[in-house]
N, CA and C atoms as an extended XYZ file, in Angstrom:
342
Properties=species:S:1:pos:R:3:atomname:S:1:resname:S:1:resid:I:1 pbc="F F F"
N       101.627      160.687      121.765 N   SER     1
C       102.264      159.719      120.914 CA  SER     1
C       101.199      158.935      120.173 C   SER     1
N       101.526      158.490      119.001 N   THR     2
C       100.563      157.744      118.198 CA  THR     2
C       100.769      156.247      118.422 C   THR     2
N        99.672      155.502      118.498 N   PRO     3
C        99.821      154.058      118.708 CA  PRO     3
C       100.492      153.393      117.498 C   PRO     3
N       101.228      152.343      117.776 N   ALA     4
C       101.889      151.595      116.700 CA  ALA     4
C       100.832      150.896      115.874 C   ALA     4
N       101.056      150.800      114.586 N   PRO     5
C       100.054      150.121      113.747 CA  PRO     5
C        99.931      148.652      114.165 C   PRO     5
N        98.719      148.151      114.092 N   ALA     6
C        98.458      146.744      114.449 CA  ALA     6
C        99.153      145.851      113.431 C   ALA     6
N        99.748      144.768      113.917 N   PRO     7
C       100.409      143.877      112.949 CA  PRO     7
C        99.375      143.265      112.011 C   PRO     7
N        99.749      143.136      110.773 N   THR     8
C        98.838      142.526      109.806 CA  THR     8
C        99.005      141.018      109.879 C   THR     8
N        97.905      140.293      109.796 N   PRO     9
C        98.038      138.839      109.856 CA  PRO     9
C        98.868      138.330      108.682 C   PRO     9
N        99.646      137.298      108.938 N   ALA    10
C       100.473      136.716      107.877 CA  ALA    10
C        99.565      136.142      106.799 C   ALA    10
N        99.996      136.307      105.609 N   ALA    11
C        99.206      135.768      104.495 CA  ALA    11
C        99.185      134.246      104.580 C   ALA    11
N        98.023      133.702      104.411 N   THR    12
C        97.884      132.253      104.432 CA  THR    12
C        98.287      131.725      103.069 C   THR    12
N        99.190      130.741      103.043 N   PRO    13
C        99.567      130.213      101.728 CA  PRO    13
C        98.359      129.579      101.049 C   PRO    13
N        98.326      129.685       99.758 N   ALA    14
C        97.223      129.098       98.987 CA  ALA    14
C        97.209      127.592       99.192 C   ALA    14
N        96.041      127.046       99.251 N   ALA    15
C        95.917      125.603       99.432 CA  ALA    15
C        96.541      124.907       98.236 C   ALA    15
N        97.296      123.909       98.498 N   VAL    16
C        97.927      123.154       97.430 CA  VAL    16
C        97.031      121.963       97.122 C   VAL    16
N        96.642      121.877       95.885 N   GLU    17
C        95.779      120.767       95.489 CA  GLU    17
C        96.654      119.568       95.171 C   GLU    17
N        96.322      118.453       95.778 N   THR    18
C        97.089      117.248       95.505 CA  THR    18
C        96.307      116.358       94.568 C   THR    18
N        97.024      115.649       93.769 N   ASN    19
C        96.408      114.732       92.820 CA  ASN    19
C        96.182      113.410       93.523 C   ASN    19
N        94.928      113.044       93.718 N   THR    20
C        94.624      111.792       94.403 CA  THR    20
C        94.296      110.673       93.422 C   THR    20
N        94.421      110.956       92.141 N   THR    21
C        94.167      109.927       91.147 CA  THR    21
C        95.358      108.977       91.122 C   THR    21
N        95.127      107.669       91.224 N   PRO    22
C        96.261      106.754       91.190 CA  PRO    22
C        96.969      106.814       89.852 C   PRO    22
N        98.263      106.581       89.890 N   SER    23
C        99.012      106.603       88.642 CA  SER    23
C        98.586      105.417       87.791 C   SER    23
N        98.665      105.574       86.491 N   PRO    24
C        98.224      104.476       85.630 CA  PRO    24
C        99.125      103.259       85.801 C   PRO    24
N        98.548      102.107       85.561 N   ALA    25
C        99.313      100.866       85.655 CA  ALA    25
C       100.351      100.844       84.543 C   ALA    25
N       101.450      100.137       84.755 N   PRO    26
C       102.447      100.055       83.694 CA  PRO    26
C       101.859       99.379       82.461 C   PRO    26
N       102.456       99.647       81.330 N   ALA    27
C       101.982       99.044       80.093 CA  ALA    27
C       102.041       97.527       80.224 C   ALA    27
N       101.011       96.847       79.774 N   PRO    28
C       100.999       95.397       79.922 CA  PRO    28
C       102.093       94.736       79.097 C   PRO    28
N       102.588       93.630       79.593 N   ALA    29
C       103.571       92.848       78.859 CA  ALA    29
C       102.883       92.250       77.644 C   ALA    29
N       103.643       91.867       76.680 N   SER    30
C       103.038       91.309       75.473 CA  SER    30
C       102.189       90.099       75.823 C   SER    30
N       101.024       90.025       75.225 N   GLY    31
C       100.139       88.900       75.463 CA  GLY    31
C        99.211       89.079       76.648 C   GLY    31
N        99.364       90.163       77.406 N   VAL    32
C        98.487       90.403       78.543 CA  VAL    32
C        97.507       91.486       78.131 C   VAL    32
N        96.236       91.164       78.094 N   ALA    33
C        95.234       92.136       77.691 CA  ALA    33
C        95.139       93.246       78.729 C   ALA    33
N        95.059       94.468       78.265 N   ALA    34
C        94.944       95.601       79.182 CA  ALA    34
C        93.512       95.736       79.647 C   ALA    34
N        93.303       96.025       80.930 N   PRO    35
C        91.933       96.217       81.394 CA  PRO    35
C        91.359       97.479       80.774 C   PRO    35
N        90.098       97.434       80.449 N   THR    36
C        89.475       98.567       79.796 CA  THR    36
C        88.438       99.234       80.676 C   THR    36
N        88.169       98.684       81.845 N   ALA    37
C        87.230       99.287       82.781 CA  ALA    37
C        87.984       99.604       84.075 C   ALA    37
N        87.396      100.442       84.873 N   ALA    38
C        88.034      100.795       86.138 CA  ALA    38
C        88.037       99.610       87.082 C   ALA    38
N        89.012       99.600       87.993 N   ARG    39
C        89.039       98.551       89.008 CA  ARG    39
C        87.726       98.570       89.755 C   ARG    39
N        87.269       97.402       90.118 N   GLY    40
C        86.015       97.321       90.848 CA  GLY    40
C        84.805       97.261       89.931 C   GLY    40
N        85.021       97.442       88.634 N   SER    41
C        83.914       97.297       87.697 CA  SER    41
C        84.362       96.331       86.611 C   SER    41
N        83.405       95.751       85.939 N   GLY    42
C        83.748       94.806       84.898 CA  GLY    42
C        84.125       93.458       85.482 C   GLY    42
N        84.939       92.721       84.747 N   TYR    43
C        85.327       91.366       85.131 CA  TYR    43
C        86.785       91.347       85.590 C   TYR    43
N        87.042       90.559       86.607 N   SER    44
C        88.394       90.371       87.121 CA  SER    44
C        88.616       88.900       87.395 C   SER    44
N        89.873       88.512       87.372 N   GLY    45
C        90.238       87.163       87.763 CA  GLY    45
C        90.801       87.211       89.171 C   GLY    45
N        90.217       86.463       90.067 N   GLN    46
C        90.731       86.416       91.433 CA  GLN    46
C        91.743       85.287       91.515 C   GLN    46
N        92.951       85.598       92.000 N   VAL    47
C        94.006       84.593       92.049 CA  VAL    47
C        94.291       84.106       93.462 C   VAL    47
N        93.883       84.870       94.474 N   ALA    48
C        94.141       84.444       95.854 CA  ALA    48
C        93.240       85.212       96.802 C   ALA    48
N        93.002       84.612       97.963 N   ALA    49
C        92.315       85.272       99.078 CA  ALA    49
C        93.145       84.961      100.312 C   ALA    49
N        93.682       86.002      100.922 N   LEU    50
C        94.619       85.833      102.031 CA  LEU    50
C        94.145       86.591      103.258 C   LEU    50
N        94.692       86.236      104.406 N   ASN    51
C        94.340       86.976      105.620 CA  ASN    51
C        95.489       87.853      106.115 C   ASN    51
N        96.558       87.972      105.317 N   VAL    52
C        97.694       88.832      105.659 CA  VAL    52
C        97.905       89.807      104.503 C   VAL    52
N        97.730       91.097      104.784 N   ARG    53
C        97.812       92.119      103.738 CA  ARG    53
C        99.175       92.129      103.045 C   ARG    53
N       100.255       91.968      103.809 N   SER    54
C       101.588       92.031      103.204 CA  SER    54
C       101.790       90.911      102.179 C   SER    54
N       101.207       89.744      102.426 N   GLU    55
C       101.312       88.642      101.461 CA  GLU    55
C       100.534       88.971      100.189 C   GLU    55
N        99.360       89.550      100.344 N   ALA    56
C        98.570       89.961       99.183 CA  ALA    56
C        99.309       91.027       98.385 C   ALA    56
N        99.894       91.997       99.096 N   ASP    57
C       100.651       93.062       98.420 CA  ASP    57
C       101.844       92.502       97.653 C   ASP    57
N       102.494       91.484       98.197 N   ALA    58
C       103.647       90.879       97.527 CA  ALA    58
C       103.234       90.230       96.204 C   ALA    58
N       102.082       89.556       96.197 N   ILE    59
C       101.594       88.941       94.962 CA  ILE    59
C       101.241       90.027       93.946 C   ILE    59
N       100.582       91.089       94.412 N   VAL    60
C       100.222       92.200       93.516 CA  VAL    60
C       101.480       92.812       92.908 C   VAL    60
N       102.494       93.020       93.711 N   LYS    61
C       103.740       93.617       93.227 CA  LYS    61
C       104.377       92.728       92.150 C   LYS    61
N       104.396       91.418       92.407 N   ARG    62
C       105.000       90.486       91.448 CA  ARG    62
C       104.219       90.477       90.138 C   ARG    62
N       102.893       90.415       90.219 N   LEU    63
C       102.082       90.395       89.004 CA  LEU    63
C       102.131       91.730       88.269 C   LEU    63
N       102.124       92.826       89.010 N   SER    64
C       102.196       94.155       88.386 CA  SER    64
C       103.506       94.328       87.632 C   SER    64
N       104.591       93.807       88.193 N   ALA    65
C       105.895       93.895       87.535 CA  ALA    65
C       105.900       93.144       86.205 C   ALA    65
N       105.017       92.167       86.072 N   LYS    66
C       104.923       91.394       84.832 CA  LYS    66
C       103.871       91.966       83.883 C   LYS    66
N       103.285       93.105       84.242 N   GLY    67
C       102.353       93.777       83.347 CA  GLY    67
C       100.887       93.506       83.604 C   GLY    67
N       100.561       92.741       84.625 N   TYR    68
C        99.161       92.479       84.942 CA  TYR    68
C        98.587       93.647       85.746 C   TYR    68
N        97.298       93.909       85.567 N   ALA    69
C        96.608       94.967       86.318 CA  ALA    69
C        96.112       94.371       87.634 C   ALA    69
N        97.046       94.065       88.524 N   ALA    70
C        96.734       93.396       89.783 CA  ALA    70
C        96.425       94.413       90.871 C   ALA    70
N        95.539       94.026       91.776 N   TYR    71
C        95.183       94.887       92.896 CA  TYR    71
C        94.621       94.043       94.031 C   TYR    71
N        94.557       94.638       95.215 N   VAL    72
C        93.984       93.961       96.381 CA  VAL    72
C        92.583       94.512       96.601 C   VAL    72
N        91.631       93.619       96.777 N   HIS    73
C        90.247       94.000       97.069 CA  HIS    73
C        89.916       93.496       98.469 C   HIS    73
N        89.499       94.404       99.341 N   SER    74
C        89.063       94.023      100.690 CA  SER    74
C        87.570       94.291      100.779 C   SER    74
N        86.763       93.245      100.831 N   PRO    75
C        85.322       93.458      100.864 CA  PRO    75
C        84.889       94.187      102.135 C   PRO    75
N        83.937       95.089      102.031 N   PRO    76
C        83.455       95.806      103.211 CA  PRO    76
C        82.896       94.826      104.249 C   PRO    76
N        83.237       95.058      105.497 N   GLY    77
C        82.713       94.238      106.577 CA  GLY    77
C        83.445       92.927      106.779 C   GLY    77
N        84.425       92.632      105.947 N   ALA    78
C        85.181       91.380      106.093 CA  ALA    78
C        86.595       91.732      106.542 C   ALA    78
N        86.782       91.737      107.843 N   ALA    79
C        88.098       92.079      108.391 CA  ALA    79
C        89.105       90.994      108.024 C   ALA    79
N        90.290       91.428      107.691 N   ASN    80
C        91.401       90.522      107.391 CA  ASN    80
C        91.144       89.564      106.241 C   ASN    80
N        90.448       90.035      105.211 N   VAL    81
C        90.300       89.266      103.982 CA  VAL    81
C        90.828       90.151      102.858 C   VAL    81
N        91.865       89.672      102.197 N   PHE    82
C        92.508       90.446      101.139 CA  PHE    82
C        92.534       89.595       99.875 C   PHE    82
N        91.690       89.982       98.918 N   ARG    83
C        91.560       89.238       97.672 CA  ARG    83
C        92.489       89.848       96.622 C   ARG    83
N        93.321       89.023       96.036 N   VAL    84
C        94.214       89.479       94.973 CA  VAL    84
C        93.502       89.225       93.653 C   VAL    84
N        93.292       90.307       92.920 N   ARG    85
C        92.575       90.219       91.654 CA  ARG    85
C        93.376       90.869       90.542 C   ARG    85
N        93.094       90.441       89.333 N   VAL    86
C        93.702       91.007       88.135 CA  VAL    86
C        92.570       91.390       87.216 C   VAL    86
N        92.528       92.644       86.817 N   GLY    87
C        91.528       92.992       85.839 CA  GLY    87
C        90.812       94.285       86.005 C   GLY    87
N        89.536       94.200       85.663 N   GLY    88
C        88.687       95.337       85.435 CA  GLY    88
C        88.375       95.352       83.949 C   GLY    88
N        88.152       94.155       83.392 N   TYR    89
C        87.937       93.994       81.955 CA  TYR    89
C        86.470       94.174       81.599 C   TYR    89
N        86.226       94.731       80.413 N   LYS    90
C        84.845       94.979       79.979 CA  LYS    90
C        84.093       93.693       79.683 C   LYS    90
N        84.786       92.702       79.156 N   THR    91
C        84.091       91.473       78.777 CA  THR    91
C        84.643       90.272       79.546 C   THR    91
N        83.795       89.308       79.721 N   ARG    92
C        84.220       88.075       80.379 CA  ARG    92
C        85.274       87.368       79.533 C   ARG    92
N        85.159       87.485       78.226 N   ARG    93
C        86.122       86.850       77.324 CA  ARG    93
C        87.539       87.348       77.590 C   ARG    93
N        87.698       88.664       77.756 N   GLU    94
C        89.026       89.223       78.071 CA  GLU    94
C        89.540       88.667       79.398 C   GLU    94
N        88.664       88.648       80.404 N   ALA    95
C        89.049       88.162       81.730 CA  ALA    95
C        89.401       86.683       81.678 C   ALA    95
N        88.637       85.890       80.916 N   ASP    96
C        88.934       84.466       80.781 CA  ASP    96
C        90.304       84.242       80.132 C   ASP    96
N        90.647       85.055       79.134 N   ALA    97
C        91.937       84.918       78.450 CA  ALA    97
C        93.093       85.201       79.413 C   ALA    97
N        92.951       86.246       80.225 N   VAL    98
C        93.997       86.577       81.187 CA  VAL    98
C        94.058       85.509       82.280 C   VAL    98
N        92.909       84.997       82.712 N   ALA    99
C        92.892       83.941       83.717 CA  ALA    99
C        93.620       82.697       83.208 C   ALA    99
N        93.411       82.348       81.935 N   ALA   100
C        94.099       81.193       81.356 CA  ALA   100
C        95.604       81.429       81.320 C   ALA   100
N        96.001       82.634       80.987 N   LYS   101
C        97.430       82.980       80.960 CA  LYS   101
C        98.033       82.917       82.365 C   LYS   101
N        97.297       83.413       83.361 N   LEU   102
C        97.772       83.351       84.744 CA  LEU   102
C        97.933       81.904       85.194 C   LEU   102
N        97.012       81.042       84.788 N   GLN   103
C        97.093       79.638       85.184 CA  GLN   103
C        98.297       78.969       84.521 C   GLN   103
N        98.504       79.253       83.253 N   LYS   104
C        99.587       78.617       82.506 CA  LYS   104
C       100.954       79.132       82.947 C   LYS   104
N       101.099       80.460       83.059 N   GLU   105
C       102.414       81.047       83.289 CA  GLU   105
C       102.750       81.299       84.754 C   GLU   105
N       101.739       81.482       85.595 N   GLU   106
C       101.993       81.837       86.994 CA  GLU   106
C       101.535       80.761       87.977 C   GLU   106
N       100.979       79.680       87.474 N   GLN   107
C       100.514       78.549       88.285 CA  GLN   107
C        99.441       78.927       89.308 C   GLN   107
N        98.641       79.918       88.989 N   PHE   108
C        97.475       80.241       89.807 CA  PHE   108
C        96.295       79.478       89.240 C   PHE   108
N        95.244       79.355       90.028 N   LYS   109
C        93.990       78.779       89.542 CA  LYS   109
C        92.916       79.844       89.716 C   LYS   109
N        92.976       80.895       88.872 N   PRO   110
C        92.022       81.995       89.044 CA  PRO   110
C        90.626       81.644       88.587 C   PRO   110
N        89.686       82.412       89.134 N   TRP   111
C        88.311       82.319       88.642 CA  TRP   111
C        87.856       83.740       88.371 C   TRP   111
N        86.998       83.843       87.379 N   VAL   112
C        86.535       85.160       86.932 CA  VAL   112
C        85.325       85.566       87.767 C   VAL   112
N        85.342       86.826       88.175 N   THR   113
C        84.268       87.373       88.997 CA  THR   113
C        83.948       88.779       88.506 C   THR   113
N        82.828       89.306       88.949 N   ARG   114
C        82.453       90.687       88.606 CA  ARG   114
C        82.663       91.566       89.778 C   ARG   114
């Protein structure tokens, strides 16, 4: 008798490449300058520093809904520090204009940082 043919290994499905690029921020509301540099570079206005991530996320969500390029920055080595920032602007002038708007319309007292 002849031996049965060895089973062939199942074909491995091709690796699926996932897009890890974050989706673009929504279009800014009228009067809100759009950031022109990537987050973490350029100038940003810091509006809060909190020790509870969910509170920082809530502020980011509210500002993002109004067209601001808001994000949470957690500095390396600083556990439980969540800085809410708006920006990534190429010039300090752009960041200052958005900071003034945030102070007037959102009652924050932001300061511009790099």
